[in-house]
N, C-alpha and C positions, 0 to 999 in steps of 0.2 A: 418758140416765143422770142426769137432774136429780133423781130421787128417791133417789139414793144418797149415802152418806157414806163418805169415806175418811179414814184416819188415816195421816199421814206423820210418822215420827220423824226427827229430825235435819234438820228443815226450816228451820232458821235460816239456812242458806247451802248453797252447793254443790249436789250431786246431789239432796238432799232438797228444797231450795227449787225446783229445776227440776221435779221430779216433782209437787210441789204445784201449781206453775203450770200444768202440762199437765193435771192433773186438774180444776182450776178451769175451764180453757178448754173442757173437755169437759162442763161443767155440774154437776160434783159439788160438794157441800159438803165442805170439807176441814178436818179438825182437824189443825193443824200443831203439832208439839211439838219442843222442843229444851231442852237444859240451859241454853243461853244465852237468858235471858228477853228481853233487849233485842232480840236477833236474831230470835227467833220472833215477837215483836210487830211488828217491822219487816216481816217477810215477810207477816204477815196484813194489815197496813195497805196494803202495796203490792199485794196480790192482791185486796183488796176484801172485800165483805160475805159472800162465800161461804167465807171462811176464819175459823176459830176458833182463836186461839192458846192453847196450854196449856204452861206451864213444866213440864218433865218430864225427869227424869233416868232413863233407861232401866235404870240399874243398881239403882234403887229399886223393888223388886217391888210394894210397897204403892202407889206412885204410879200404877201401871197402872190401879188402880180409878178414880182421878179421870179419867184419859184415857177409859176406857170409859164412865164416867158422862156426861162432857161430849159424847162422840161419839155414843153410841147410845141410852142409856136414855130421855131425854125424847122423842125422835122416835119410837122404837119404841112407847112407851106411847101416843102419840097416833096411831099407825098411819100416820105420814106418810112414813116412809122404810124402806128395807131396808138393813141394814148391807152395805156393798159391798166394802170393801178395807181391809187393814191393810198398810202398806208401811213396814218398818223400815229406816231409812237412817242411824241414829245412829252406826254404826261400832263398836258394842259387841257382841261375840259373845255369843250366848245370850239377849239381851234379848227378842227376839220369842218364843223358846221359853218364857221365863218368863211372858210375857203369855198365851200359849196354854195353858200348864200351869195357870195360875190360872183361865182360862175353863173348861177341862175339869173342874176341881175345884169349879166353882160359886162361886168367890170373887168373880168379876166377871161 
């Protein structure tokens, strides 16, 4: 799975952090996001260079663009990876749906 990228929201602590840790252990590059910038940077630092921290409030639909750009666009353009997973754990109902609605509409 080393050619895959995953996005885990709510990765600053708890279940999101645990999921990110397991994905890194499986060899994925993981974009970890959280509304708590300090916590998500700590997660990324603790998990190593396979983690990319992004400050992200899942309630902000426009912010999903930055997450998608940081996670997928550069690597897809270079044909280095295949987007593999989006795992929303931020605990805000509807956030993943908002992300997918934007993807289907071609916004991201």
